[in-house]
BANURO-887840 format. One line per field, with one value per residue (C-alpha): x, y, z. Coordinates in steps of 0.25 Angstrom, whole numbers, plus 5000, padded with zeros to 4 digits. Layout:
N
c1	(X / ...);
c2	(Y / ...);
c3	(Z / ...);
END
This chain:
354
c1	(4928 / 4921 / 4926 / 4936 / 4932 / 4946 / 4942 / 4937 / 4949 / 4958 / 4950 / 4952 / 4967 / 4968 / 4962 / 4973 / 4985 / 4979 / 4978 / 4993 / 4997 / 4992 / 5000 / 5013 / 5011 / 5003 / 4994 / 5001 / 5014 / 5020 / 5035 / 5033 / 5028 / 5040 / 5049 / 5043 / 5046 / 5059 / 5065 / 5069 / 5072 / 5086 / 5078 / 5063 / 5053 / 5042 / 5030 / 5020 / 5029 / 5028 / 5013 / 5010 / 5021 / 5020 / 5009 / 4997 / 5000 / 5002 / 4989 / 4982 / 4986 / 4983 / 4969 / 4965 / 4964 / 4970 / 4968 / 4979 / 4981 / 4996 / 4994 / 4982 / 4992 / 5001 / 4990 / 4983 / 4996 / 5000 / 4987 / 4989 / 5002 / 4996 / 4996 / 4987 / 4984 / 4984 / 4998 / 5004 / 4996 / 5007 / 5017 / 5006 / 5007 / 5021 / 5018 / 5005 / 5013 / 5024 / 5013 / 5006 / 5020 / 5023 / 5009 / 5013 / 5026 / 5021 / 5010 / 5021 / 5029 / 5017 / 5011 / 4998 / 4986 / 4977 / 4979 / 4968 / 4958 / 4965 / 4976 / 4990 / 4998 / 5007 / 4996 / 4991 / 5004 / 5015 / 5025 / 5035 / 5026 / 5021 / 5035 / 5040 / 5027 / 5029 / 5043 / 5041 / 5031 / 5041 / 5049 / 5040 / 5031 / 5044 / 5045 / 5033 / 5042 / 5050 / 5037 / 5032 / 5037 / 5043 / 5055 / 5067 / 5069 / 5055 / 5057 / 5069 / 5062 / 5051 / 5062 / 5069 / 5057 / 5053 / 5066 / 5064 / 5050 / 5053 / 5065 / 5055 / 5044 / 5055 / 5060 / 5046 / 5042 / 5055 / 5051 / 5037 / 5041 / 5052 / 5041 / 5031 / 5041 / 5045 / 5059 / 5058 / 5053 / 5048 / 5042 / 5037 / 5027 / 5036 / 5043 / 5030 / 5027 / 5040 / 5038 / 5024 / 5030 / 5039 / 5029 / 5017 / 5022 / 5034 / 5025 / 5015 / 5026 / 5031 / 5017 / 5016 / 5031 / 5028 / 5017 / 5026 / 5038 / 5030 / 5023 / 5037 / 5033 / 5042 / 5051 / 5045 / 5031 / 5035 / 5041 / 5028 / 5020 / 5029 / 5027 / 5012 / 5012 / 5020 / 5012 / 4999 / 5004 / 5007 / 4993 / 4988 / 4996 / 4992 / 4977 / 4980 / 4986 / 4973 / 4964 / 4972 / 4968 / 4954 / 4949 / 4939 / 4946 / 4936 / 4939 / 4954 / 4957 / 4968 / 4968 / 4964 / 4974 / 4985 / 4994 / 4993 / 4995 / 5008 / 5013 / 5013 / 5018 / 5008 / 5006 / 4994 / 5003 / 5014 / 5004 / 4998 / 5011 / 5015 / 5001 / 4996 / 4999 / 5012 / 5005 / 4995 / 5006 / 5014 / 5002 / 5000 / 5015 / 5014 / 5002 / 5009 / 5022 / 5013 / 5009 / 4997 / 4985 / 4976 / 4964 / 4962 / 4977 / 4975 / 4962 / 4969 / 4981 / 4971 / 4963 / 4976 / 4979 / 4966 / 4966 / 4979 / 4972 / 4982 / 4971 / 4967 / 4981 / 4984 / 4972 / 4977 / 4991 / 4985 / 4977 / 4989 / 4997 / 4985 / 4984 / 4999 / 4998 / 4986 / 4994 / 5006 / 4997 / 4991 / 5005 / 5010 / 4999 / 4990 / 4975 / 4969 / 4959 / 4970 / 4976 / 4962 / 4962 / 4976 / 4970 / 4958 / 4967 / 4975 / 4963 / 4957 / 4969 / 4967 / 4951 / 4951 / 4946 / 4954);
c2	(4967 / 4976 / 4991 / 4993 / 5003 / 5009 / 5018 / 5006 / 4998 / 5009 / 5009 / 4994 / 4995 / 5007 / 4999 / 4989 / 4999 / 5007 / 4994 / 4991 / 5005 / 5005 / 4992 / 4997 / 5012 / 5013 / 5025 / 5025 / 5019 / 5016 / 5014 / 4999 / 5002 / 5011 / 4999 / 4990 / 5000 / 5006 / 4996 / 4998 / 5013 / 5017 / 5025 / 5026 / 5029 / 5040 / 5035 / 5047 / 5056 / 5045 / 5044 / 5059 / 5063 / 5051 / 5041 / 5051 / 5060 / 5048 / 5042 / 5055 / 5056 / 5041 / 5042 / 5052 / 5042 / 5044 / 5035 / 5025 / 5021 / 5018 / 5007 / 5002 / 5002 / 4993 / 4983 / 4983 / 4981 / 4969 / 4963 / 4964 / 4957 / 4946 / 4950 / 4954 / 4968 / 4965 / 4959 / 4971 / 4982 / 4984 / 4988 / 4997 / 5005 / 5010 / 5018 / 5024 / 5028 / 5034 / 5041 / 5047 / 5052 / 5059 / 5066 / 5072 / 5077 / 5082 / 5090 / 5097 / 5100 / 5104 / 5113 / 5105 / 5108 / 5095 / 5080 / 5071 / 5081 / 5085 / 5094 / 5089 / 5082 / 5093 / 5103 / 5094 / 5088 / 5098 / 5098 / 5091 / 5079 / 5078 / 5077 / 5067 / 5059 / 5058 / 5055 / 5044 / 5038 / 5037 / 5027 / 5021 / 5012 / 5005 / 4998 / 4990 / 4982 / 4977 / 4972 / 4963 / 4950 / 4954 / 4948 / 4957 / 4959 / 4965 / 4974 / 4979 / 4982 / 4990 / 4998 / 5001 / 5006 / 5014 / 5021 / 5024 / 5029 / 5038 / 5044 / 5047 / 5053 / 5062 / 5066 / 5068 / 5077 / 5085 / 5088 / 5092 / 5101 / 5108 / 5110 / 5116 / 5125 / 5130 / 5125 / 5119 / 5128 / 5118 / 5104 / 5096 / 5085 / 5073 / 5079 / 5080 / 5066 / 5061 / 5069 / 5063 / 5049 / 5051 / 5058 / 5049 / 5037 / 5033 / 5029 / 5022 / 5014 / 5010 / 5006 / 4997 / 4992 / 4987 / 4978 / 4974 / 4971 / 4963 / 4955 / 4952 / 4958 / 4956 / 4969 / 4973 / 4972 / 4980 / 4991 / 4992 / 4993 / 5003 / 5012 / 5009 / 5015 / 5027 / 5031 / 5029 / 5037 / 5049 / 5048 / 5049 / 5061 / 5068 / 5065 / 5071 / 5083 / 5085 / 5083 / 5094 / 5103 / 5099 / 5089 / 5091 / 5094 / 5086 / 5073 / 5077 / 5078 / 5089 / 5104 / 5106 / 5115 / 5111 / 5108 / 5122 / 5127 / 5119 / 5123 / 5109 / 5106 / 5096 / 5090 / 5100 / 5112 / 5108 / 5106 / 5120 / 5127 / 5122 / 5124 / 5137 / 5151 / 5156 / 5167 / 5156 / 5146 / 5157 / 5160 / 5145 / 5144 / 5157 / 5151 / 5137 / 5144 / 5152 / 5139 / 5147 / 5143 / 5154 / 5146 / 5156 / 5155 / 5139 / 5140 / 5149 / 5139 / 5127 / 5135 / 5137 / 5122 / 5119 / 5129 / 5122 / 5109 / 5103 / 5096 / 5088 / 5086 / 5080 / 5071 / 5066 / 5063 / 5056 / 5047 / 5044 / 5039 / 5031 / 5024 / 5021 / 5016 / 5006 / 5001 / 4998 / 4991 / 4982 / 4979 / 4974 / 4967 / 4955 / 4957 / 4956 / 4963 / 4970 / 4975 / 4981 / 4988 / 4994 / 4999 / 5005 / 5012 / 5018 / 5024 / 5028 / 5037 / 5046 / 5046 / 5049 / 5063 / 5062);
c3	(4947 / 4957 / 4957 / 4968 / 4979 / 4982 / 4994 / 5001 / 4997 / 5002 / 5015 / 5017 / 5014 / 5024 / 5035 / 5033 / 5032 / 5044 / 5053 / 5049 / 5051 / 5066 / 5068 / 5064 / 5066 / 5079 / 5083 / 5096 / 5101 / 5115 / 5119 / 5116 / 5102 / 5100 / 5104 / 5094 / 5083 / 5088 / 5097 / 5111 / 5115 / 5120 / 5130 / 5130 / 5119 / 5121 / 5113 / 5114 / 5105 / 5094 / 5096 / 5095 / 5085 / 5075 / 5077 / 5080 / 5068 / 5059 / 5063 / 5062 / 5048 / 5045 / 5051 / 5042 / 5031 / 5017 / 5005 / 5010 / 4996 / 4998 / 5008 / 5000 / 4987 / 4995 / 4999 / 4986 / 4979 / 4988 / 4985 / 4970 / 4972 / 4980 / 4994 / 5005 / 5009 / 5024 / 5023 / 5017 / 5025 / 5036 / 5024 / 5018 / 5031 / 5026 / 5014 / 5021 / 5034 / 5025 / 5017 / 5029 / 5034 / 5021 / 5022 / 5036 / 5031 / 5017 / 5024 / 5032 / 5020 / 5012 / 5023 / 5021 / 5030 / 5028 / 5026 / 5025 / 5029 / 5042 / 5046 / 5042 / 5053 / 5054 / 5057 / 5068 / 5074 / 5069 / 5058 / 5067 / 5070 / 5056 / 5050 / 5060 / 5059 / 5044 / 5045 / 5055 / 5045 / 5034 / 5043 / 5054 / 5044 / 5039 / 5053 / 5048 / 5039 / 5051 / 5057 / 5045 / 5041 / 5027 / 5020 / 5022 / 5007 / 5006 / 5018 / 5011 / 4998 / 5005 / 5013 / 5000 / 4993 / 5006 / 5005 / 4990 / 4993 / 5004 / 4996 / 4984 / 4994 / 4999 / 4985 / 4980 / 4992 / 4990 / 4975 / 4980 / 4990 / 4981 / 4971 / 4979 / 4986 / 4973 / 4974 / 4959 / 4949 / 4938 / 4940 / 4928 / 4928 / 4928 / 4940 / 4947 / 4944 / 4949 / 4962 / 4964 / 4961 / 4973 / 4982 / 4979 / 4971 / 4980 / 4991 / 4982 / 4976 / 4990 / 4994 / 4981 / 4983 / 4997 / 4991 / 4979 / 4988 / 4998 / 4987 / 4980 / 4967 / 4955 / 4954 / 4940 / 4945 / 4958 / 4949 / 4941 / 4954 / 4959 / 4947 / 4948 / 4962 / 4958 / 4946 / 4954 / 4965 / 4956 / 4950 / 4965 / 4968 / 4955 / 4959 / 4973 / 4967 / 4959 / 4971 / 4978 / 4967 / 4964 / 4975 / 4986 / 4999 / 5007 / 4999 / 4997 / 5011 / 5008 / 5005 / 4991 / 4984 / 4995 / 4984 / 4979 / 4993 / 4994 / 4980 / 4975 / 4961 / 4957 / 4943 / 4941 / 4945 / 4936 / 4924 / 4927 / 4928 / 4915 / 4908 / 4914 / 4907 / 4913 / 4922 / 4928 / 4930 / 4937 / 4946 / 4950 / 4953 / 4962 / 4970 / 4972 / 4977 / 4987 / 4994 / 4998 / 5006 / 4999 / 4994 / 4982 / 4977 / 4978 / 4970 / 4960 / 4959 / 4957 / 4946 / 4939 / 4939 / 4934 / 4923 / 4918 / 4917 / 4927 / 4935 / 4922 / 4918 / 4932 / 4931 / 4918 / 4923 / 4935 / 4927 / 4918 / 4931 / 4936 / 4922 / 4922 / 4936 / 4932 / 4920 / 4929 / 4939 / 4927 / 4923 / 4937 / 4943 / 4940 / 4940 / 4954 / 4963 / 4970 / 4957 / 4954 / 4968 / 4964 / 4951 / 4958 / 4969 / 4957 / 4951 / 4964 / 4967 / 4955 / 4956 / 4971 / 4976 / 4989);
END
């Protein structure tokens, strides 16, 4: 079987999901369009505020690209379960829109400056617009369910998993914020992995579950595929943390060392604090607690993390997660080209440089 070019595959799936997104989340809307979404107004709609306050910043972020691996995961999984990507593309919009909403809000909470190579949405449109747009994207995509001919039982199952997903995303974010604000003194590796499972794994699981639910997958298989997606996403996030320390900014599209500036307790930080000599561990903690923009202090923190062997350790843990994810995939799906694409995607997410 020829080698699968995942960047090309992601580009193909991206076009499908972006076309679907424009149908269900238009770039501009008028009063008639609002009526289709919200019903007849009690008084009168004013559409331009929706365009400028929601749709314009949303599409600004979407148009910057991104890997789009979550909707690709939905479509690949559905193909592996016997369906067609085009059939499920509208539903694949849901996790992607939610993801972009979380990015806008997370960047406010983290006081980030850049996203996908450009200023963050709150830097361009304001904090209030960014938060409201992000919150809107937590809910607006669900209206897609009402516009598709899907059995009510499957709609309900998707909605139930959506509620679980959004709860886990919020709890994971609460853990992350509390840690980097110094509200919790000691965090261990398993707690970090659980936080990451919530922040990254929940949405990946939801993306996979949409495919499993629509395909009518056996509950036992669905559970294994859920776990596959969660474990894979944890590996993805660990790799993202590594790139934030040792990646190339031009390829990465975000600030190198941004996690240091935000005081993030990543797997590498937890490992370094445990394995550095006490004085150096205390110095690393001091720099993290400063939440500093100073490039010299950020470099000092990165060097301490490297000195502790924490980058290599994180790579090992990442690799373990990807191997576990691949094993779960093998246990769950029959051999097919779609399954090979899922395997290639899984490998790509830890080999990538952006």
